[in-house]
N, C-alpha and C positions, 0 to 999 in steps of 0.2 A: 718335146719338153717345152713347157711354156716358159716365157721369159720371166726370170725372177726379178723382184724389186731390188734396186740398189739402195743399200742402207749404210749410212755413215755411222761407224761406231760411236756411241755416246749420245745419239739423238734419241730421245724418248718417244716410244710409240705407245700411246694409251688407247685401249679399247674400253670405252665407258658405256655403261647402260644406265640411263637416267642420271641420278645424282651420283657423285664420286663417292667411293667407299674408303674406309680406313685400311691401313696396311695390316695384313694378317701374318703373324709369326708362324714359321714352319712348325707344325706339330699341334697347332691350335685346332680345336674341333669346330670346323665350319662346314656345314653341309651345302651341296650345290643348290638346294632349294632356298637358302637364305640369300637375301639381297645384300649388295655391298661387299661381297667377298672380293678380296684384292690379292693378286699374286704378282710378286716382283721377280722378273726373270732376266738374267744378265749373263754375258760371257762370250763364247766363241763366235768369231765373225763367220766361220764356216757354217755354223748352225743358224745364224741370226735370221736369214730369209725364211728358212723352214719354220723357225719358232714364230715368226710374224704370221706366216700362213696358218699355222696351227691356232694361234691366238685369235685370228680373225674368224676361222671356222668354228672355234669353240664358243665364241660370242653368240653364234646362232643356236648352239646346243644348250648353253647355259647363260642366258642374258644377264643373270644376276651376278656373274663372275667377271670382274675386270682384270685384264692381264697387261702388265707393262713389260715390254721387250726392248733390251738394249744390247749392243755388241761391246767391242772393246778388247776382245781376246779372251782365251781360256783362262789365262793367269789372272786377268782382271775379275772375271766372274768368280773364280775360286777364292780369291782374296776377299771379295765382297761376302761370299758365303761364310768364311771364317770370321769376318767382322760382324756377321749377323745382320747385314743390310739388304740381303736378297733372300727370297724363299727358294728359288731354284737357280743353280749355276749351270750354264751350258759349257761343255768342254769337248774339244776334239782330241783330247788325250786323257789318260787316267790321272786322277789326283796323285800328286807326288807324296812320298813318305813325309817330307817336311811339311807340306800343306795339311796332311792328315794329322800329324802330330800337333800342329798349331790349332786345328779345329778341336781336337780332343782336349787340349789344354784349356780351350775356351768353354769346355763343358758340352761340346756337340758330339754327335754320333753320325757323321755323314753317311748317307745312303747313295749307292751308285745304281743308275738305270741306263742300260743300253737302249737307245731310242732309234738308231738307224745305223747303217754302215756307209762307208764312203771310199772311193778310190782317189788317190792323189795322182793327178795326171801331170806328166812332164810335157811341157809345151814349148814350141819354137815358132818363129815367124813362118808364115806360109811360103816365103821365098827360099827358106833354108831347105836344101835337098836331103838332109839327114832324116831318115825315116825310122830308125831304131837305135837304141842304145842299151848296153848291158848295165846291170846294177853296179858292177865294178867301174865301168866307164863314168857313170854318173857320180859315183863317189870321188873319183879322181878329178872330175871337172870341178866339183864343189869344194874339194880340198885345195884346189889351185895347182894340181899336178898335170892336168891337161888344160891348155890355154888357147888352143887354136882349133877351129872346126875341122881343119884338114887332118888332124890327128884321129878323128873318128869318122872319116869318110866324107867330110863336107868340103866346102871351099876354103881357100886361104884367107880366113877372117878371124879376128880375135873373138873369143867367147866373152859375152857379157852375162855375168851371173846375177840372177834375181832371186830374192828370198823374202818371205814374210818376216816381220819384226820378231824379236826374241820373246815377247809376251804372248805370241801366237802359239796355240797348240799344234797347228800345222807345222810351224817352224821346228818345234821340239820333236815332233814325230819324224819329220824328214831328216833331222840331224841324227837321230838314233837309228832309223831304219835304213837310210840311204848313205849319208856321209860316213857313219860309223859301221855300216853294214850289219847292224844288229849286235855288235860286239860291245857288251856292257863295260869291258875293260878299256876300250878305245876312248881316248880323250880328245880326239881330233875335233876341230871346229871348222866352220865355214871359212873359206879363203877371205882374207881381210879386204879384198876389193869387191866382195859381194855386196850388191845394192840391196838394202833392206827397205821394203815398202810396207806401208801401213794397212793395206787392204787387198783382198782378193781381186777386186776390180782394177786396182793399180797394177797388179802383176799382168793381167790380161792386156791392159792398155799399153804398157811398156813393151811387151812381146809383140803386140800387133804393130807397133810403130818402129821397132828396132830389129833389123834383119840379123843382127849378131846375138840377140838375146836368147837366153834359156831361163825358164821359170817353172814353177810347179803350183798347182791349184787344186782345190777340191773339184771333183768331176761336175758337180752341180753348177759351178761357175764358168765352166769352159764354154766359149762361144765359137761360132764358125769363123771368127776373125783370126784365130790362131790355129796351129796344127799340133795335134797330139802325137807324141812319139811312142812307138811300141817299145816295151821294156822286157828284158829277160832277167831271170833270177840267177843266183849263184850256182844252184844245182843243175840248171838246164840253160847254160849261157847262150845257146843257139835258138832257143824257143822264145821268140819275141811276141808279146801279147799287148794289145791295146786295152785301155781301161774301159769297162762298161759294167752295167748292172750284172750281166751274165757272167763276166769273167771274175768279178768280185765274189759272186755267189758260188761259183765252182772252184774258186781258189787258185785259178791260173794267173791272175794278175797279182804281182807280188807286192805292190805298194798300196795296200788297202788297210783300213782300220775301222774300229767301232767309234760311234759318236755317243756322247754321254750327257745325262742330266744328273746333277747332284742336289740333294736336299740336306738341310741342316741336321735333321733327325728322321727317324722313320715317319713317312708322311701320313697325315690323317686329314679328314675333312675335305675341303675344296682342293687342296694340293694333291692329295691321293686320288681324288676323282679325276682331276686333270691328267695326271700321269697314267692312270688306267685308260683314259680315253686316247692318249697319245699312242698307246700300244694296240688300239683297236683297228680293225680293217679300214674304217673310214679315214682315220688319221694316217695310217700307213700308206694309203693310196696317195696322199699328198706328198709323202716321201718320194714315191715313184715319179709323180708329176714334176718334182723339182730336180730330178736327176740323181737322187740318192738311191740307196739300196735298202729295202725294208728289212726289219728284223724278223718278221713273220711272213 
């Protein structure tokens, strides 16, 4: 897996062909053969490096289409979509009922596209002897019910909990799937001493430097500087599985999810052509290269 670019959310990445083009509203009829077509793409920090790689590759396919890619989190991207300031919102979670209602109130008809799949890897410092954790143990750790590594087979050390910030789709997914164990009636939240970090790279750096830390990150961001922990599900608590493309595809790794792009309305013109290309074999190969799981 080649090393991905580190991108700070909010920094604008513009791929320009010749002179700059005017912004295109989602749903306007612009064909790829037209020059100066412009697509504004914003949202999930999990997806941002993949979106950047796609935009760069698509520039070679359609030089007349310019694509702007920024991060900031799934919530940021979906809010921008509702406000009609972006053509495509990237999200590592599904649009919420509240966001959908706001979009519809604004006269929009948001369309959802699954563009890749991802595993959420649980990571610890390489010095930590813990090799595996159950989903129930992870829930108790992040609820603040387990506070020392000795309680889960490790050394007598305090557990330092790390999480993404609340506007992150990864944070929302981990809260629902792990902290609340998929129970929609559960209103548990992260332990109050959980450190909220603004980026996937920040999680990696802190776990790398802190032997007491535990964190979670999209599989595409995990480096050899940290150690992935095998995880077991509720139905088979003794079957511990490491995250990988293969274990996501065969369904044995329990903390996995789809990744999404949303448009304001049913896409046409340059936006539709771009989304069609994203689901093509060439674009899905980039998904694999960056450590994600293709949808086809």
